[in-house]
N, C-alpha and C positions, 0 to 999 in steps of 0.2 A: 135182940134180933139175931136169929141163927142163919148164917150164910154159908153155903157149901159150894165147893167146886168138885166136878166129877167128869173126868174123861170117860165117856161111856163106850167108845169104840164101836159106834154104829147103833142108831136108835132102833132100827128094825130088829136087830139081833138082841137088843138089851131092853126092849120096852117093858116087858113084864118084870124083869129084875129091877129096873129103875123104879117102876111103880111100887114094888114091894118095899124098896129102900125108902122111898118118899113117905110111905104110910108109916113106917117104923120111926124114921129119924125126924120127920116133921120139920124140915127146914123152912124158914120163911122165904128164903131165896135159894135157888140152885143155879149155879153157872155151869153149863154143860159144854164139853168140847167133843170134837170128832162125832158129830151127829150123823155125818155122811148121808145127808139128805137135802134135797131142794126144799125150799120153804113150803111149797104147796103140798108136799108129801109128808111133812112132819105130823105125827099123830097128836095134834094139839088137844083134841077133844078129851083124850084120856087124862090129860093133866088139868084141863079146865074143869072137868068133873070133880077134881080134887081141890078145887078152889084156887088154882094157879092162873095168873095172867101169863101168857106165852109170847115171847118175842124171839125170832130166829134170824140167823144170817147164814144161810146154807148154800151148798153147791153139790152137784151130783157126784156121789160115790166117794168124795174126799172131804177132809176138813169139816168145817161147819161148827158154829157156836150158837148157843141159845141161852136165854134167861127164863126161868120159871119163878114167878114171884106171887106170893099171897097178898103183897102190897101193890098198889097201882104203880105202874112203870111210867115215868115221865121223861121227856127229852131223850128218846131212844136214838142212838146213832150206831151206824154199821160201818165197819172198815177202819183200820188204823190210819190216821192222817199221814200225809207225807209222800205218797206215791199213788197218783190217780191211775196208774197202769197196773197196779197190783190187783189181780182178780181173785186171789185166794181168800176164802171166807174164814178169817182167823180172829176177828175182833168185834165185840159188841159192847155197848155201854148204855147205862140208863141211871136215873135217879129214883130212889125210893125214899119215902118219908115214914119214919118210925114214930114212936110215941114222943120222943124228945129231940130227934135229930133227923135231918135229911142226909142221905149217904149216896155218894156217886159210886156206882158199881161198874167195873170194867172187867169183862170176861175175855180171856185170851187163850189162843192155842199157838204157841210160839213154834216157828219152824224147827224141824229136827236137825237139818243141816248135813246129814250123811247122804252119800259118801263124801269124805274129805280127801282132796288131793294134796300132796306134800311136795315141796321143792327139794332140791338136792341137799339142802342143809337140814332137811327134816322139819321145816316150818310149814304150817298149813297155808294153802293158797286161797286167798279171798276171791273165790270164783264159784260158779255153779250154785249148787244147793247150799254150800257153806257160806258163800258170799251173800246169798239171799238171807240166810239166818242173821248174819252180822248186820246187814243193812236194815233188816226188820227191827233188830234190837236198837239201832241208832234212832229209828223212828219212835220206838217205845220210850227211849230216853227223853226225846223231845216232848212226847205226850205226858210223861211223868212230871216234867218240869211245869207244864201247864196245870196239872192237877194240884201240885204244890202251891202254885201261885194263886189258885182259887181259894185256898185257905178254908176248905170245908172238909168234913170227913169223906175220905175217898179211899178206894182200894183197887188194886189190879190183881186178879186171881185167875188161876187156871193151870194148864199144863205148860210149864215154861221150857220143858226139854233141856233143863240145866241141872246138873248135879253140883250144888254150890261148893261142897267141901268133901274131902276124902271120907269123912265119917258118914256121909250121905249115900254111900255105896257099900254093899257087903264085900265086894271084891274090887276096890278102886283101881288096882293095877290093870284089870282087864278093860278099863274104860279110857286108858291114857291117850289113845289115838282116836277116840270117838268124839264127834262134834258136841256131845252133851257135857264133856269133861275137859275139853281142851282149855289151856290157860286163857286163850283169847275169848272163848265163850264165857268163862267164869269171870273174867275181868269186865266184860260188857255187863254182866249181871250185877257185879259189885258197883260199877259206876252208877247204875240206877239206884241200887240200895243206898249208896253213900250220898245221894242227893238229900236224904233225910227220911227215907222209908224204914219201916220196921217189918222184918220178916216174922210173921205172926207165930209160926210154929216154934222157931228158935227163941222167941221171946218168952215162951212158956215151958219148953222142954229142951234139955241139953243132952249131949252124948250120942253115941252111935246106935245103930240097930232099929232106926225108925224109917220105914220106907212107904212109898205110895204106889209103886209099880213093880210088878214081877212079870218077866217075859213068859210067854206060853211055852217056850222051848226048854229042854234040858232040865225039867223038874225044878225050875227056878222058885216057884212058890213052895214046893215041898222042902226045898233046901234053904228057904228064906234068903235066896240070892236076889235081893231087891235093891232098888235105888229110890231116892226121894227127889222127885222132879215136879211135884204139884205144890204150888206155893201161893201164899197170900202176902202181898206187899201193901202196907198200910201207911197213909200219910200220918203226920203227927197227930192231927185231929182225930183220925180213926183209931190210932194206937192208944190214945187216951181212953177210948171206950172199950178196949179189948178186955174181955174177962176169961176167955178160954179159947183153945185151939186144939183139935184132936184129929186123928186119922182113924177112920172106920176100917181097920185092917181086915176084920173077919169077913167082910163082904167078898173078898177075893176067893174064899173057900166055897162059895155057893155054886150052884149049877149055872153053866154058861156065863161065867163072869167076864167083865171087862178085865184087861190086864192092869188097869188102874183101880184105885179105890177112892172113895170120897174123903176129902179133907174139909173140915168145917171150923168156923169161928163163931163165938158169941160176942156181940157188941151190946153195950148198955145204951141202946138207941131206941 
């Protein structure tokens, strides 16, 4: 079972590029972020024609997540539990049944968190957008515990807006005061990981120089000034099924690309 995550940065702008990549890569499931579309306007027919079942959780102009799956989607849920007042469309989950295993898929678009305000001691203030990011990660931690308790193969994948370690940035020093790389953000990510999850890419590939995002500005792509912020976190039952994890880096060089590229895993499921 090939499962991909892809922040497409706007379905309207990227629909042709996304279709081309799906035709080439042939994932069984694609978890999408930043569709930037209400559910009614999502071009589902273009993907249904390719054999995908489509489930979306969108909002106008911002955020939005979706699942495209060649396998039937069961028990679809929208919105990260824990805050009924949160109207941002950042979480969708469903179950797919492969040849040998059912897998719970959670697609996420974690808040960016910038700009961050700092106190007189230089410590980030847990308020505003950064407070929302950390609060969201607390809720993610709670959902992660529930997934582990279910003891079935499950994963949480998407744009985490977290640079886990210095080796995950070409120029880590330039990110020191950024919400993506602050110690508090990375600690929140590690607390989730340390519950018992496996970070799929690092389970397969070590060392620096592997990125999934390059800014549109300052020739970041041409200079390979990237960061790795798109991740798969697997429960132990899913990690046991993992056979591969790769980044489709070359997609970034194509016409009208997203600033992210697809990351995908293979599960023996």
